[in-house]
N, C-alpha and C positions, 0 to 999 in steps of 0.2 A: 504494500500500500504506500503510495507516494503521499507524504505529509507536507511537502513544501507548498507554499502559497504563491501563486503568480500575482503579478501586479494587477492583472485584470480581476482576479478573485478579491484582492484587497479593495479595489475600486468598487466592486459590487457590494461588499460589506459596508463600505463607507456610504454608499448611496442609500442602502437600507437604513442605516443609522440616521442619516440626514432626513429621510422621509418620515421617520417615527416621531411621535410626540416628544417634545423637549423633556429632558430629564430634570432632576433625578426622578426615577421611578421607585416606589416603595411597595413592598408586599405587606398586606394586612390580613392576618389569619385569625378567624374567629376562634376564641378559646386560648389563643397564644398572645395576641396583641390587644384584644378587646373582647367584650362579651356581647353577644347578640349580633344579628346581621349575617353577612356572608363573607367569604374570602374574596378579596379583590386586589388588584394592583392599581395604586394611585399613580397616574401619569402626570408629571409636572407638579408644580406647586404654586400657590398664590395666583397671580393674574395669568400665569402660564399653565395653569392646571387644565389637563385634557379630560376626556371621558375615562371613567374607571373601567377596568377590564375585570369582569366577574370570573372567578376561578373555582375549581374544586380540587383541593389538595395543596398543602403548604410547600412541598418540595418543588413542584413545577413553578408555582407562583414566585418563590424566592429566587429561583434560577432566572426566570424571565425578567423580573424586576432588576436584578443585578446586571444582567446582560446589557441593559441600556447604558449603564455607566462603564462596564468592563470592556465592551467591544471597541469604543474609540481609543481607549488607553492601549489595548493590545495591538491595534492597527498602527498606532504611533510608535510603539516599541519595536514592532517588526521593521518598520521603515528606518528607525534609528539604528538598529543593529545591522541592517543591510547597508546603510550608509557607512558605518564603521568598517564593515567587511570590504566594501568597495574601495575605501581609502587605503586599507591595508594591502590590497592587491594592486 
């Protein structure tokens, strides 16, 4: 299995991140974070808050909410490391 990412794949990830509701996203799980209601992901905050995403299950909700913040950082780190490798070669 080839695990390296092409620039085109990074651009696709970046485009999906840019198209998503602004972050941060936060997972709210009934029984863990509050009592009553349902599990959901809060997208954005304050004036930038988007529609909530209703969920069933904390594990998936936590992963999805964190991905909104994690992906931009991972894309930037891949590019930074590639830049260092290119300068070394």
